[in-house]
N, C-alpha and C positions, 0 to 999 in steps of 0.2 A: 503494499498501498505507498502510495506517495504520500507526503504531505502537501498543502496546496498554501499559497500565500498566510489564509488565517489563521493555520496550524502553530506557522514559525514566529508569527506576528503573538500569540496568545504562550508560545512557548519561552520567546524570548520576556514576554513581559512577568512571568510568572519565574522566569530565572535570576531576571534583576532584580525584581524587589524583594525588600528584607521580609525576614522574621519581624512578626510583630512584636514580640516578647524577646523569644531564644531561641535557638536551633535545637528540635526535638531529642533527647537524649540516646544514647547508642546502648545497644545492650550487652553484658559481658556474661560470661558461665566462670564460676568457680572451675578448675580441672584439681583437685583437692592437695595439689603441690605450693597451697602460699601464692598461689598464682593466679591470675584471671584474664583471660583470652575475648576477643569481642565474638560477638555473637551474629547471628544471620537476624534477629529478630526477639521480640519478647515472646515470651509461650502466651498461652492464653490463661494458663494458670494465675503467674503475674497480674495480668491485666483485670483479672475478676480480682485478684487479692486486692487490686490499688482502686477499684471500684470504677472501673472504665469497663464499655462496652465495645464490642469492634467497628460500629461503625463510627464512634466517636474516636477510635483510635486512628483511622485512617482518615478522618476530617485535620487531625491534627499532627498528620506525617509519619505517624509513629510505624517503624517495621517490626511486620508481625511474621513470628515465624507457627506454623498452628502444627509442625510437624517437633518442636521442643515440648520437652515432658519436664515436669517439675517448677520450681519455684527457687531464685535466689536474690536474699533479702534485701541488697544494697538495688537490685535494678524495681523492687517496688516501692522501694522508699524515693526513689528518684521519679518514678514514673506518677506518683503523688504529688510531691512537689512540682513536677514542669504541669502536671494537670491542675492544680491549684493557681500559677503562677498567670498561666494560657489562660483560660476562663475568667480570672478578676475583669471585672469591667474599668475600661482604659480610663 
């Protein structure tokens, strides 16, 4: 599928516009050796523990990885802080 002029215009508008508050956090996971590595996205359990449904997560630009299982407590606390600041009235 080829992009037309309107698609490119919309892409550049979104790419050049700054985030309203701050960038979405990136998820990590613990390797068990006192080390963390970046994850593809937040697990559904982490979103649920933070009180976020999938529609809100997608609207806020949060990465979601449905194949990840379990929760990592720092991810949940970062999600709560991000959602609190993102949904705060301007």
